[in-house]
C-alpha positions in Angstrom: 17.8 -27.7 43.4 14.5 -28.2 45.1 11.2 -28.7 43.5 9.8 -25.3 43.8 12.7 -23.6 41.9 12.4 -26.1 39.1 8.7 -25.4 38.6 9.3 -21.8 38.6 11.9 -22.1 36.0 10.0 -24.4 33.9 6.9 -21.8 34.0 9.2 -19.0 32.9 10.7 -21.2 29.8 7.3 -22.0 28.9 5.9 -18.4 29.0 8.9 -17.2 26.8 8.3 -20.0 24.4 4.8 -19.1 24.1 5.5 -15.6 23.5 8.0 -16.4 21.1 5.4 -18.6 19.3 2.7 -16.0 19.1 5.0 -13.3 17.8 6.5 -15.5 15.1 2.8 -16.4 14.2 1.8 -12.9 14.0 4.6 -11.7 11.9 4.4 -14.5 9.5 0.9 -13.6 8.0 1.2 -11.8 4.8 -0.1 -8.2 4.6 -3.0 -7.6 2.1 -2.5 -5.1 -0.5 -5.2 -2.4 -0.9 -7.5 -2.9 -3.8 -6.7 -1.2 -7.1 -9.0 1.6 -7.9 -9.0 2.8 -11.5 -9.3 6.3 -12.3 -7.3 9.4 -13.0 -5.7 12.1 -11.0 -5.0 15.8 -12.1 -1.6 17.3 -10.8 -2.0 21.2 -10.5 0.6 23.8 -9.9 0.4 26.8 -7.5 -1.8 28.9 -10.0 -4.3 26.0 -10.4 -3.4 25.0 -13.8 -3.2 21.2 -14.7 0.5 20.3 -15.4 0.2 16.5 -15.5 -2.6 13.9 -15.8 -2.2 10.5 -14.0 -4.3 7.5 -15.1 -4.5 4.3 -13.1 -5.6 1.1 -14.7 -6.1 -2.4 -12.9 -5.2 -5.6 -14.4 -7.4 -8.7 -13.5 -5.4 -11.5 -12.0 -7.0 -14.0 -14.5 -5.3 -11.8 -17.5 
């Protein structure tokens, strides 16, 4: 194996390793959860009459 082929193989291996490291780094970051928004939502039927009221309350992390 001559020196030129060896350099090309080393470059390919290093490029694959760098891509794998980048992908591992990006996929390991935790996803942020959306902020909780307290409030109320009304569910209506086809005629417009309120059938259900959903309330959302948020708990502080300190509690």
